[in-house]
Each structure stands twice: as structure tokens, then as C-alpha cells.
C-alpha beads as a LAMMPS data file, in Angstrom:
LAMMPS data file: protein, C-alpha beads

389 atoms
388 bonds

1 atom types
1 bond types

-500.0 500.0 xlo xhi
-500.0 500.0 ylo yhi
-500.0 500.0 zlo zhi

Masses

1 110.0

Atoms # bond

1 1 1 11.731 -11.913 14.320
2 1 1 13.352 -10.674 17.511
3 1 1 11.909 -12.532 20.472
4 1 1 12.485 -9.823 23.050
5 1 1 9.099 -10.393 24.677
6 1 1 6.380 -13.018 24.543
7 1 1 3.896 -12.476 21.758
8 1 1 0.798 -14.108 20.358
9 1 1 1.266 -12.690 16.900
10 1 1 2.964 -9.548 15.713
11 1 1 4.118 -7.750 12.592
12 1 1 7.691 -6.535 12.534
13 1 1 8.168 -3.484 10.305
14 1 1 11.717 -2.893 9.085
15 1 1 12.002 0.832 8.456
16 1 1 15.548 0.494 7.121
17 1 1 14.133 -1.710 4.363
18 1 1 11.471 0.890 3.632
19 1 1 14.036 3.671 3.388
20 1 1 16.175 1.530 1.063
21 1 1 13.131 0.819 -1.101
22 1 1 12.380 4.528 -1.397
23 1 1 15.936 5.188 -2.532
24 1 1 15.814 2.324 -5.053
25 1 1 12.544 3.609 -6.491
26 1 1 13.783 7.185 -6.635
27 1 1 16.773 5.955 -8.639
28 1 1 14.371 4.517 -11.234
29 1 1 12.654 7.874 -11.684
30 1 1 15.474 10.392 -11.648
31 1 1 14.227 13.851 -12.433
32 1 1 10.715 13.155 -11.141
33 1 1 9.467 14.058 -7.697
34 1 1 8.563 11.139 -5.434
35 1 1 5.209 10.700 -3.691
36 1 1 5.211 8.049 -0.960
37 1 1 1.711 6.586 -0.858
38 1 1 0.791 5.792 2.749
39 1 1 -2.962 5.230 2.408
40 1 1 -4.742 2.417 4.279
41 1 1 -2.374 2.742 7.252
42 1 1 0.589 2.505 4.881
43 1 1 -0.763 -0.705 3.364
44 1 1 -1.029 -2.147 6.852
45 1 1 2.486 -1.164 7.915
46 1 1 1.593 1.889 10.056
47 1 1 1.024 5.239 8.402
48 1 1 2.910 7.727 10.552
49 1 1 6.136 5.737 11.139
50 1 1 6.298 4.785 7.467
51 1 1 5.602 8.339 6.324
52 1 1 8.412 9.627 8.497
53 1 1 10.801 6.967 7.195
54 1 1 9.872 7.744 3.590
55 1 1 10.475 11.466 4.100
56 1 1 13.807 10.647 5.757
57 1 1 14.739 8.707 2.615
58 1 1 13.912 11.597 0.308
59 1 1 10.208 11.431 -0.479
60 1 1 9.013 14.845 -1.666
61 1 1 5.292 14.198 -1.223
62 1 1 3.014 11.976 0.815
63 1 1 -0.169 10.545 -0.667
64 1 1 -3.328 9.275 1.000
65 1 1 -6.747 8.186 -0.162
66 1 1 -8.949 9.931 2.397
67 1 1 -8.780 13.427 3.850
68 1 1 -8.912 11.927 7.333
69 1 1 -5.654 10.102 6.625
70 1 1 -4.034 13.276 5.312
71 1 1 -5.197 15.333 8.278
72 1 1 -3.823 12.659 10.637
73 1 1 -0.415 13.055 9.001
74 1 1 -0.564 16.808 9.576
75 1 1 -1.655 16.262 13.194
76 1 1 1.380 14.003 13.650
77 1 1 3.632 16.847 12.516
78 1 1 4.447 15.699 8.980
79 1 1 5.446 18.780 6.974
80 1 1 5.606 19.307 3.240
81 1 1 3.240 18.353 0.471
82 1 1 0.423 15.922 1.211
83 1 1 -2.116 14.936 -1.409
84 1 1 -5.399 13.099 -0.847
85 1 1 -7.778 11.985 -3.573
86 1 1 -10.894 10.209 -2.318
87 1 1 -13.363 12.903 -1.296
88 1 1 -17.116 12.640 -0.785
89 1 1 -19.748 15.366 -0.388
90 1 1 -19.552 17.009 3.016
91 1 1 -15.977 15.886 3.693
92 1 1 -13.694 18.244 5.677
93 1 1 -12.748 20.476 2.759
94 1 1 -12.157 23.535 4.921
95 1 1 -9.859 21.583 7.237
96 1 1 -8.020 20.403 4.140
97 1 1 -7.587 23.958 2.919
98 1 1 -6.352 25.099 6.332
99 1 1 -3.923 22.156 6.493
100 1 1 -2.466 23.053 3.080
101 1 1 -3.404 19.718 1.563
102 1 1 -3.390 19.143 -2.177
103 1 1 -6.958 18.036 -2.812
104 1 1 -8.028 16.030 -5.819
105 1 1 -11.072 17.135 -7.791
106 1 1 -12.771 14.947 -10.402
107 1 1 -16.085 16.733 -10.934
108 1 1 -17.849 20.076 -10.669
109 1 1 -19.529 19.216 -7.353
110 1 1 -16.132 18.731 -5.736
111 1 1 -14.704 21.886 -7.260
112 1 1 -17.644 23.841 -5.902
113 1 1 -17.249 22.358 -2.409
114 1 1 -13.542 23.140 -2.279
115 1 1 -13.991 26.687 -3.560
116 1 1 -16.701 27.307 -0.948
117 1 1 -14.359 25.973 1.721
118 1 1 -11.568 28.239 0.496
119 1 1 -13.811 31.273 0.768
120 1 1 -14.813 30.276 4.305
121 1 1 -11.192 29.788 5.295
122 1 1 -10.028 32.962 3.597
123 1 1 -7.216 31.000 1.949
124 1 1 -6.380 29.664 -1.482
125 1 1 -7.029 25.935 -1.854
126 1 1 -4.495 23.704 -3.594
127 1 1 -6.354 21.558 -6.113
128 1 1 -5.273 18.760 -8.421
129 1 1 -7.595 17.889 -11.283
130 1 1 -7.960 14.180 -11.994
131 1 1 -8.642 12.870 -15.488
132 1 1 -10.352 9.550 -16.165
133 1 1 -8.136 8.301 -18.978
134 1 1 -9.663 4.832 -19.014
135 1 1 -9.685 3.363 -15.502
136 1 1 -13.385 4.098 -15.061
137 1 1 -13.241 4.956 -11.367
138 1 1 -12.773 8.502 -10.115
139 1 1 -11.661 11.217 -12.511
140 1 1 -13.269 13.537 -15.026
141 1 1 -14.307 12.005 -18.345
142 1 1 -12.720 13.559 -21.448
143 1 1 -16.035 14.963 -22.640
144 1 1 -16.556 16.759 -19.308
145 1 1 -12.960 17.998 -19.052
146 1 1 -13.453 21.356 -20.849
147 1 1 -16.217 22.391 -18.437
148 1 1 -14.159 21.388 -15.380
149 1 1 -11.089 23.208 -16.706
150 1 1 -13.110 26.350 -17.456
151 1 1 -14.625 26.494 -13.976
152 1 1 -11.267 25.736 -12.344
153 1 1 -9.665 28.614 -14.248
154 1 1 -12.458 30.966 -13.147
155 1 1 -11.898 29.918 -9.522
156 1 1 -8.160 30.371 -9.941
157 1 1 -8.676 33.843 -11.400
158 1 1 -10.655 34.909 -8.337
159 1 1 -7.973 33.482 -6.039
160 1 1 -9.987 30.711 -4.394
161 1 1 -7.925 27.850 -5.811
162 1 1 -4.541 27.134 -7.312
163 1 1 -4.382 24.230 -9.756
164 1 1 -1.230 22.484 -8.585
165 1 1 -1.521 19.273 -10.560
166 1 1 -3.079 17.271 -13.385
167 1 1 -3.149 13.547 -12.875
168 1 1 -4.636 10.158 -13.643
169 1 1 -4.264 6.469 -12.753
170 1 1 -3.524 3.343 -14.778
171 1 1 -5.824 0.343 -14.979
172 1 1 -3.377 -2.319 -16.182
173 1 1 0.191 -1.076 -15.671
174 1 1 0.882 -4.329 -13.816
175 1 1 0.217 -6.296 -17.030
176 1 1 3.199 -5.728 -19.357
177 1 1 2.167 -4.811 -22.877
178 1 1 -1.528 -4.394 -22.090
179 1 1 -2.996 -2.176 -24.834
180 1 1 -4.781 0.036 -22.313
181 1 1 -1.431 1.381 -21.087
182 1 1 -0.576 3.153 -24.334
183 1 1 -4.203 4.175 -24.818
184 1 1 -4.416 5.790 -21.374
185 1 1 -1.094 7.515 -21.846
186 1 1 -2.323 9.029 -25.107
187 1 1 -5.533 10.265 -23.503
188 1 1 -3.611 11.688 -20.537
189 1 1 -1.281 13.639 -22.811
190 1 1 -4.262 14.986 -24.755
191 1 1 -6.141 16.053 -21.623
192 1 1 -3.029 17.689 -20.141
193 1 1 -2.363 19.487 -23.441
194 1 1 -5.926 20.791 -23.506
195 1 1 -5.732 22.072 -19.933
196 1 1 -2.391 23.746 -20.508
197 1 1 -3.657 25.216 -23.787
198 1 1 -6.461 26.859 -21.810
199 1 1 -3.994 28.379 -19.373
200 1 1 -3.580 25.800 -16.582
201 1 1 0.000 25.821 -15.286
202 1 1 0.338 22.740 -13.075
203 1 1 3.275 22.215 -10.799
204 1 1 3.126 18.459 -11.412
205 1 1 1.637 16.079 -13.944
206 1 1 1.538 12.464 -12.848
207 1 1 0.128 9.055 -13.705
208 1 1 2.816 6.530 -12.655
209 1 1 1.903 4.080 -9.879
210 1 1 4.237 1.328 -8.611
211 1 1 4.346 -0.840 -11.752
212 1 1 4.676 2.185 -14.026
213 1 1 7.454 3.586 -11.847
214 1 1 9.293 0.270 -12.138
215 1 1 8.785 -0.546 -15.813
216 1 1 7.458 2.429 -17.810
217 1 1 9.881 5.373 -17.693
218 1 1 7.876 7.229 -20.355
219 1 1 5.086 7.618 -17.772
220 1 1 7.137 9.332 -15.061
221 1 1 6.369 12.947 -16.075
222 1 1 6.947 15.281 -13.089
223 1 1 6.135 12.912 -10.227
224 1 1 5.787 9.188 -9.509
225 1 1 3.461 7.657 -6.898
226 1 1 4.795 4.297 -5.668
227 1 1 2.588 2.510 -3.179
228 1 1 3.000 -1.235 -2.739
229 1 1 6.543 -1.276 -4.159
230 1 1 7.702 1.053 -1.386
231 1 1 6.871 -1.740 1.069
232 1 1 9.008 -4.223 -0.845
233 1 1 6.141 -6.094 -2.476
234 1 1 6.010 -6.561 -6.224
235 1 1 2.910 -5.099 -7.887
236 1 1 2.639 -8.260 -9.964
237 1 1 4.573 -11.493 -10.416
238 1 1 4.373 -10.789 -14.155
239 1 1 6.654 -7.787 -13.942
240 1 1 9.170 -9.325 -11.538
241 1 1 9.976 -10.193 -7.949
242 1 1 10.948 -7.610 -5.348
243 1 1 14.541 -8.797 -5.693
244 1 1 14.443 -8.119 -9.444
245 1 1 13.943 -4.438 -8.629
246 1 1 16.284 -4.210 -5.656
247 1 1 13.412 -4.080 -3.169
248 1 1 13.055 -5.773 0.198
249 1 1 9.783 -6.718 1.920
250 1 1 9.236 -4.515 4.959
251 1 1 6.730 -6.619 6.951
252 1 1 7.324 -9.916 8.744
253 1 1 4.414 -11.623 10.494
254 1 1 5.052 -14.326 13.101
255 1 1 3.193 -16.028 15.902
256 1 1 4.087 -18.220 18.876
257 1 1 2.713 -21.746 18.809
258 1 1 -0.016 -21.898 21.458
259 1 1 -0.279 -25.681 21.633
260 1 1 1.501 -28.775 20.310
261 1 1 -0.082 -32.199 20.658
262 1 1 -0.032 -35.708 19.280
263 1 1 -2.999 -36.866 17.245
264 1 1 -3.879 -40.264 15.760
265 1 1 -4.622 -40.931 12.133
266 1 1 -8.121 -40.015 11.018
267 1 1 -8.480 -37.158 13.491
268 1 1 -10.528 -34.223 12.173
269 1 1 -8.984 -30.773 12.287
270 1 1 -10.914 -27.497 12.606
271 1 1 -14.409 -26.578 11.451
272 1 1 -16.060 -28.867 8.941
273 1 1 -13.311 -31.495 9.168
274 1 1 -12.029 -30.500 5.742
275 1 1 -8.747 -32.004 6.878
276 1 1 -8.217 -35.267 8.706
277 1 1 -4.810 -36.512 9.765
278 1 1 -3.450 -39.138 7.334
279 1 1 -1.692 -40.997 10.163
280 1 1 -0.211 -40.503 13.594
281 1 1 1.153 -36.982 13.703
282 1 1 1.559 -33.826 15.756
283 1 1 -0.538 -30.720 15.442
284 1 1 0.566 -27.160 16.158
285 1 1 -1.840 -24.360 16.991
286 1 1 -1.073 -20.958 15.462
287 1 1 -2.933 -18.285 17.481
288 1 1 -3.904 -16.051 14.567
289 1 1 -6.884 -16.178 12.251
290 1 1 -9.062 -14.187 9.950
291 1 1 -9.834 -11.817 12.840
292 1 1 -6.177 -10.842 12.556
293 1 1 -6.307 -10.609 8.785
294 1 1 -5.109 -14.124 7.946
295 1 1 -7.166 -14.970 4.863
296 1 1 -9.726 -17.726 5.351
297 1 1 -9.480 -18.451 1.625
298 1 1 -6.007 -19.847 2.333
299 1 1 -7.478 -22.664 4.454
300 1 1 -5.677 -25.871 3.595
301 1 1 -2.909 -24.077 1.702
302 1 1 -1.565 -21.104 3.685
303 1 1 2.170 -21.655 4.253
304 1 1 3.981 -21.296 7.602
305 1 1 7.622 -21.923 8.536
306 1 1 7.922 -23.886 11.778
307 1 1 11.174 -25.478 12.876
308 1 1 12.835 -24.698 9.559
309 1 1 10.168 -26.521 7.535
310 1 1 7.235 -25.275 5.481
311 1 1 3.884 -26.370 6.841
312 1 1 0.442 -25.552 5.531
313 1 1 -2.749 -24.589 7.293
314 1 1 -4.508 -27.875 8.032
315 1 1 -8.234 -27.426 7.568
316 1 1 -10.174 -24.231 8.061
317 1 1 -8.542 -21.032 9.224
318 1 1 -10.787 -19.819 12.045
319 1 1 -11.310 -16.329 13.430
320 1 1 -8.528 -16.493 16.003
321 1 1 -6.432 -19.543 15.176
322 1 1 -5.488 -22.255 12.740
323 1 1 -3.660 -25.571 12.856
324 1 1 -0.593 -26.871 11.049
325 1 1 0.245 -30.548 10.716
326 1 1 3.786 -30.901 12.037
327 1 1 4.232 -34.417 10.673
328 1 1 5.461 -35.864 13.936
329 1 1 7.878 -33.062 14.785
330 1 1 7.481 -31.727 18.313
331 1 1 8.601 -28.118 18.613
332 1 1 8.138 -26.566 22.023
333 1 1 5.048 -24.548 22.796
334 1 1 5.981 -20.932 22.176
335 1 1 8.156 -21.767 19.176
336 1 1 7.990 -19.344 16.294
337 1 1 5.532 -19.868 13.483
338 1 1 6.700 -17.559 10.711
339 1 1 3.829 -16.741 8.376
340 1 1 5.606 -14.468 5.934
341 1 1 8.581 -12.168 5.600
342 1 1 11.376 -11.294 3.173
343 1 1 12.200 -14.975 2.619
344 1 1 15.747 -14.781 3.999
345 1 1 15.232 -17.773 6.283
346 1 1 13.290 -19.780 3.780
347 1 1 9.986 -18.465 5.109
348 1 1 6.973 -17.797 2.877
349 1 1 6.433 -14.330 1.463
350 1 1 3.285 -12.257 1.166
351 1 1 3.147 -13.360 -2.463
352 1 1 3.073 -17.011 -1.358
353 1 1 0.051 -16.244 0.827
354 1 1 -1.554 -14.355 -2.052
355 1 1 -1.179 -17.391 -4.281
356 1 1 -2.600 -19.634 -1.559
357 1 1 -5.612 -17.357 -1.057
358 1 1 -6.252 -16.547 -4.705
359 1 1 -5.654 -12.840 -4.216
360 1 1 -2.872 -10.253 -4.532
361 1 1 -0.050 -9.516 -2.125
362 1 1 -1.427 -5.978 -1.606
363 1 1 -4.368 -7.516 0.237
364 1 1 -2.232 -9.828 2.353
365 1 1 -0.216 -7.037 3.975
366 1 1 -3.010 -4.452 4.063
367 1 1 -5.525 -6.750 5.762
368 1 1 -3.306 -7.549 8.792
369 1 1 -5.600 -6.339 11.544
370 1 1 -5.320 -3.831 14.340
371 1 1 -5.040 -6.447 17.082
372 1 1 -1.700 -7.497 15.571
373 1 1 0.836 -5.116 17.129
374 1 1 3.331 -3.445 14.805
375 1 1 6.858 -3.611 16.145
376 1 1 9.176 -1.122 14.440
377 1 1 12.842 -1.906 13.959
378 1 1 15.639 0.232 12.528
379 1 1 13.684 3.415 13.219
380 1 1 16.790 5.568 13.172
381 1 1 18.613 6.214 9.932
382 1 1 21.856 4.273 10.032
383 1 1 25.166 5.936 9.268
384 1 1 25.727 3.418 6.466
385 1 1 22.538 4.357 4.648
386 1 1 22.826 6.523 1.580
387 1 1 20.855 9.732 1.603
388 1 1 21.157 10.694 -2.044
389 1 1 20.921 8.750 -5.273

Bonds

1 1 1 2
2 1 2 3
3 1 3 4
4 1 4 5
5 1 5 6
6 1 6 7
7 1 7 8
8 1 8 9
9 1 9 10
10 1 10 11
11 1 11 12
12 1 12 13
13 1 13 14
14 1 14 15
15 1 15 16
16 1 16 17
17 1 17 18
18 1 18 19
19 1 19 20
20 1 20 21
21 1 21 22
22 1 22 23
23 1 23 24
24 1 24 25
25 1 25 26
26 1 26 27
27 1 27 28
28 1 28 29
29 1 29 30
30 1 30 31
31 1 31 32
32 1 32 33
33 1 33 34
34 1 34 35
35 1 35 36
36 1 36 37
37 1 37 38
38 1 38 39
39 1 39 40
40 1 40 41
41 1 41 42
42 1 42 43
43 1 43 44
44 1 44 45
45 1 45 46
46 1 46 47
47 1 47 48
48 1 48 49
49 1 49 50
50 1 50 51
51 1 51 52
52 1 52 53
53 1 53 54
54 1 54 55
55 1 55 56
56 1 56 57
57 1 57 58
58 1 58 59
59 1 59 60
60 1 60 61
61 1 61 62
62 1 62 63
63 1 63 64
64 1 64 65
65 1 65 66
66 1 66 67
67 1 67 68
68 1 68 69
69 1 69 70
70 1 70 71
71 1 71 72
72 1 72 73
73 1 73 74
74 1 74 75
75 1 75 76
76 1 76 77
77 1 77 78
78 1 78 79
79 1 79 80
80 1 80 81
81 1 81 82
82 1 82 83
83 1 83 84
84 1 84 85
85 1 85 86
86 1 86 87
87 1 87 88
88 1 88 89
89 1 89 90
90 1 90 91
91 1 91 92
92 1 92 93
93 1 93 94
94 1 94 95
95 1 95 96
96 1 96 97
97 1 97 98
98 1 98 99
99 1 99 100
100 1 100 101
101 1 101 102
102 1 102 103
103 1 103 104
104 1 104 105
105 1 105 106
106 1 106 107
107 1 107 108
108 1 108 109
109 1 109 110
110 1 110 111
111 1 111 112
112 1 112 113
113 1 113 114
114 1 114 115
115 1 115 116
116 1 116 117
117 1 117 118
118 1 118 119
119 1 119 120
120 1 120 121
121 1 121 122
122 1 122 123
123 1 123 124
124 1 124 125
125 1 125 126
126 1 126 127
127 1 127 128
128 1 128 129
129 1 129 130
130 1 130 131
131 1 131 132
132 1 132 133
133 1 133 134
134 1 134 135
135 1 135 136
136 1 136 137
137 1 137 138
138 1 138 139
139 1 139 140
140 1 140 141
141 1 141 142
142 1 142 143
143 1 143 144
144 1 144 145
145 1 145 146
146 1 146 147
147 1 147 148
148 1 148 149
149 1 149 150
150 1 150 151
151 1 151 152
152 1 152 153
153 1 153 154
154 1 154 155
155 1 155 156
156 1 156 157
157 1 157 158
158 1 158 159
159 1 159 160
160 1 160 161
161 1 161 162
162 1 162 163
163 1 163 164
164 1 164 165
165 1 165 166
166 1 166 167
167 1 167 168
168 1 168 169
169 1 169 170
170 1 170 171
171 1 171 172
172 1 172 173
173 1 173 174
174 1 174 175
175 1 175 176
176 1 176 177
177 1 177 178
178 1 178 179
179 1 179 180
180 1 180 181
181 1 181 182
182 1 182 183
183 1 183 184
184 1 184 185
185 1 185 186
186 1 186 187
187 1 187 188
188 1 188 189
189 1 189 190
190 1 190 191
191 1 191 192
192 1 192 193
193 1 193 194
194 1 194 195
195 1 195 196
196 1 196 197
197 1 197 198
198 1 198 199
199 1 199 200
200 1 200 201
201 1 201 202
202 1 202 203
203 1 203 204
204 1 204 205
205 1 205 206
206 1 206 207
207 1 207 208
208 1 208 209
209 1 209 210
210 1 210 211
211 1 211 212
212 1 212 213
213 1 213 214
214 1 214 215
215 1 215 216
216 1 216 217
217 1 217 218
218 1 218 219
219 1 219 220
220 1 220 221
221 1 221 222
222 1 222 223
223 1 223 224
224 1 224 225
225 1 225 226
226 1 226 227
227 1 227 228
228 1 228 229
229 1 229 230
230 1 230 231
231 1 231 232
232 1 232 233
233 1 233 234
234 1 234 235
235 1 235 236
236 1 236 237
237 1 237 238
238 1 238 239
239 1 239 240
240 1 240 241
241 1 241 242
242 1 242 243
243 1 243 244
244 1 244 245
245 1 245 246
246 1 246 247
247 1 247 248
248 1 248 249
249 1 249 250
250 1 250 251
251 1 251 252
252 1 252 253
253 1 253 254
254 1 254 255
255 1 255 256
256 1 256 257
257 1 257 258
258 1 258 259
259 1 259 260
260 1 260 261
261 1 261 262
262 1 262 263
263 1 263 264
264 1 264 265
265 1 265 266
266 1 266 267
267 1 267 268
268 1 268 269
269 1 269 270
270 1 270 271
271 1 271 272
272 1 272 273
273 1 273 274
274 1 274 275
275 1 275 276
276 1 276 277
277 1 277 278
278 1 278 279
279 1 279 280
280 1 280 281
281 1 281 282
282 1 282 283
283 1 283 284
284 1 284 285
285 1 285 286
286 1 286 287
287 1 287 288
288 1 288 289
289 1 289 290
290 1 290 291
291 1 291 292
292 1 292 293
293 1 293 294
294 1 294 295
295 1 295 296
296 1 296 297
297 1 297 298
298 1 298 299
299 1 299 300
300 1 300 301
301 1 301 302
302 1 302 303
303 1 303 304
304 1 304 305
305 1 305 306
306 1 306 307
307 1 307 308
308 1 308 309
309 1 309 310
310 1 310 311
311 1 311 312
312 1 312 313
313 1 313 314
314 1 314 315
315 1 315 316
316 1 316 317
317 1 317 318
318 1 318 319
319 1 319 320
320 1 320 321
321 1 321 322
322 1 322 323
323 1 323 324
324 1 324 325
325 1 325 326
326 1 326 327
327 1 327 328
328 1 328 329
329 1 329 330
330 1 330 331
331 1 331 332
332 1 332 333
333 1 333 334
334 1 334 335
335 1 335 336
336 1 336 337
337 1 337 338
338 1 338 339
339 1 339 340
340 1 340 341
341 1 341 342
342 1 342 343
343 1 343 344
344 1 344 345
345 1 345 346
346 1 346 347
347 1 347 348
348 1 348 349
349 1 349 350
350 1 350 351
351 1 351 352
352 1 352 353
353 1 353 354
354 1 354 355
355 1 355 356
356 1 356 357
357 1 357 358
358 1 358 359
359 1 359 360
360 1 360 361
361 1 361 362
362 1 362 363
363 1 363 364
364 1 364 365
365 1 365 366
366 1 366 367
367 1 367 368
368 1 368 369
369 1 369 370
370 1 370 371
371 1 371 372
372 1 372 373
373 1 373 374
374 1 374 375
375 1 375 376
376 1 376 377
377 1 377 378
378 1 378 379
379 1 379 380
380 1 380 381
381 1 381 382
382 1 382 383
383 1 383 384
384 1 384 385
385 1 385 386
386 1 386 387
387 1 387 388
388 1 388 389
């Protein structure tokens, strides 16, 4: 972490690492278009800077969950194809049509809202039809698919929509060999074949998320949609580490110690005194807590690198701060407490925090809060970076 200015806590975002990750992922899916998923503020990394970096590295599409996210990308000047998939009744369909978004439709109500918006706008809406192949969230069930396809074709015939894609999402692609993977792939192929047999001519068919992009080449079809992997985080320890796939974590989170003090043995630390000092020691105060997105579930186990040594959160992680037992070491106030990063300096990774909190690394990076400033490094594409695979 570059200490160019004092900081309480901050997240450094390495855009060169993100661009390299995009290129590495593209190389695993040659022949397929690449959608950079930047939903949820780019998994906590900052949506607009990360979207720009991904496009610089060759991303063909951008993907968001909500229409508000997609419209924000357009407002920031991002060109090209942008898809968003989590719509609710009354959402800004007309604005989506006018912004040339690719809008996902899973049911007749959504198709009817988007066609009405297209008529109001006097423009053809780009629509992607989502199939529920077994995930059980959004998406059209197989038994309802013929009705949705028939109405979509009628809307296409009258010029209100263009069906640009057919797509779905895996439930267990991060669990190698899970039987649902093959089952979903079979259902997806059947639903695509039915739609195409009825006359749908999609530009793209897609189902591959990060783990499928990395490990299941038979799922790549016309487009892949990496999310977490683009940020250098493995979708699952079961399928491999970031290094196994040539990926580098993009986010580093560090704080400055706010206080260092000596404490006697038997001294309680933080709320509830779930930790008491085993003997004379020193305590360091890390000025970040669950209000910043540091998971409270990692109380007593969350790892931090201070002075070249791993420490763990001593006692409860509070809203704004937590304590580490320094074991008698006395770093200066203001010294760096490195919560997680790529691991180059022996620091913990987001996966280490996920293990400590009993969650997944997706949540660790995505939950870093808005009062933690993002500091972007390597914003410009370096001359030594490759631009093609």
C-alpha cells in the first residue's frame, strides 16, 4: 500500500491487475465474447473505473444486475453493449430502451413492460430471454418457455423487440463434478434448441459464470460472463487458487494503527470480554470495523499483517474498530495494518478472511463499505501490457 497520505483505512484497487485478469480469462474462452460483470459496484472495487479498465483490456460487453447500475455506466460514457438482468415491475424500462441496454426477461409480465416501453420510446428494445435451467431463481421455467417464446416472437414481428440473447445461470459450477452442472447444461441446450426451432435467432447464447469460464469449456457457447474471477478472487477453493488460473487479486485493504498500548495479563478486550490477554502484552487498535464492511463473524479470528507478522482480531470486531494482540511488539502509531491483499508480502487474502468469517471471498470484497475510500493505481494502460491474446 502506497503511503502517500495519511489514511484511516482504504482500499487500493490495482487496475493493471484487473486488465491482466481480463486477458487471462479471455484466453481461456477463445472464440467467445467476454462480458465483464461489474454489478454491486464491481464487487466493491468501483464500477466505473473497473468497467473502463475491463473494456481497455478487451471486454466486449458489460454486465450489471440492476438497470440503475447499467444506466449509470451509460451516464459515465461507457459505450458498447451493456446487459442488466434484475428487473422489477415499474423499473425504468423506457430509459433502458433509450440507452440501448440489453434487458433480461424471465416472464410475460416483464416482456409486456418492455414492449410497452419500446412503443413509448418509438424504438426497438433489445431483449435477452432467461431460462431457469435448475437454479430456481430468476428465469423462465421450461414448461412456461413455449408461451414466452411465442409472445417474444410476436413482439419481434411487430418491431417492438429484438431477441438478442438466450441465457441461463449455473447453481453449482463452483463444485467440480456436481451432477446439476450436466443437468442444467442439458436443459439449456434443449430450451435454446426449442427457441431456435421456433424462429428465434439470438446473437449470443450464454451460461458460463466465473467457475464455468475457468473449468468448463463446453459451457462457453457464444459469450462468457466472469464476475469474481475478473477481480482476481477464486470462485471456490475447490476449483483452485487465483494463482492456479493466472489471476491476481485486485483489492488491497489496509489501515493505520490508531493506538498502541501496553496491557497486563487478564485485561479484557472489546465488547463482552470474549478475549482477555494471556499475559503482559501490547494491543494495537485497527480503526476499521463492521461499519466499514469488516465482518463481525471474524471476531477472534480475522487475520491482519502488522510489522511483518500475522495477528488476529482479539475479541469482538466493533462497528468502527477492532484490536489485535501484538504480543509485546511495539510498532509506532500510524503503522500499517494490512488486512488483505494479493499475498505478495505474506499478508492475508480475501479468502483467508472468508475462512475466518465462515463465508465466501465474494462477500469479503463486496461488503467493503462506502466510507472506505478506493484509491486507484495503474489507471493507465502500460506499454508493457498485452492488448491481444
